[in-house]
N, C-alpha and C positions, 0 to 999 in steps of 0.2 A: 504494500500499499504506499500511497505517496500523499502527504497532506499537503493540500493546496489552501491557502488562506492570505489574509491581508495585513498580516502583521500589526493589527492593532492591538490594544490593550486587552487583557481579560482572555477570553477563550481562544482568541486568535494566538496571541502568543503563547499560552499554555500548550497548544497542540503543536506549534513549531518546535517549542523548546522540549517537548516530550519526543516528538519524532528523533531530535538530535541526540538524546540521551539514550534512546532505543537503538543509537545507530541505524535509523531508518532515513528516509529520505522526505524533504520538504520543500516546497515552493512557496516563495513570498510573491505575491503579486501587489505591486504598489500603484497608488493612485496620484504618482507625480514620477520625475524622473529617478532612474536607479541609484544616481548619486546623491540624492536628497534622503535623508533619514527621518520620515515622518513619524513623529511621536519619539521625540530625542530619547526618551527612557528607554527604548527599545534598540539604542544603538549596539550594546554588547551582543544582543540577539540577531540583530542584523548583521553583525559582522561574522558571527558563529555560521548564519545561514550563507553568507558570502563565500565562506570556507568550505561548507559541507554540504551544501544544498544548490539552491538556485534562487536570486533575485530576479526579477523582470517587470517590465512594464512597456505599455505601448506608448508613452509620453517620451519626450526626447530629454537627454541630461540637462539638468538645471531647472527643468520645470518643477515649480513649485505646486503645493497643494491647493487646489480650488474645489468647493462643495461638489460640483457636477462631476469631477473626475472620479471621485469614488464609486459612482454609479457605474460607470464605464469599466472601472477595476471590476467589480462585482460580476459584470458580464463575462469578463475573462475567467475569473475563479471558477464560476459554474461551466464555462466552456472546456477548461481544463481537466475538470473532475468527473470521474464515473458517476458520482453521486453528491449530494449535499445534505449535511446534517444541519440543521438548526437547532441549537441549544436553547435559545431564548431570542426575542426580540420585541420591541414594540410595534404596531401595525405600520407603522413608516421606516421601519429599520432597514438599514443594510441587508441583515441577515434575510429578511423577508424578500427583500428586493432581488438578491442572489437566488433564493429558492423559486421565486418566479421565473426569472432567467432560466434556471435548471429545467423547470418544467417545459417551458417554450422550446427548450433545446433537447427534449426527451432524455433528460438525466435524471 
């Protein structure tokens, strides 16, 4: 299994970290350029993923985060995944946006 997530705080970071600790694979999909660490508190985790996994983005280097970019990122997360597990989320959360994309993509 490969964990695909957005490197956000909470369950995203926990799943990436768990994959690394289990010597598994993980992909962080960013809503900014790959050289921008959004959520600076996740910098150590970002660096571990760069070393042992994959950090990707459809945005150019240097692209800072903007609200709408996270929706686009969620489309990529669901597109890379065989399935999507939602732990929790409000009605307008990124988690449920990702789940809707997954359903549209037959995941």
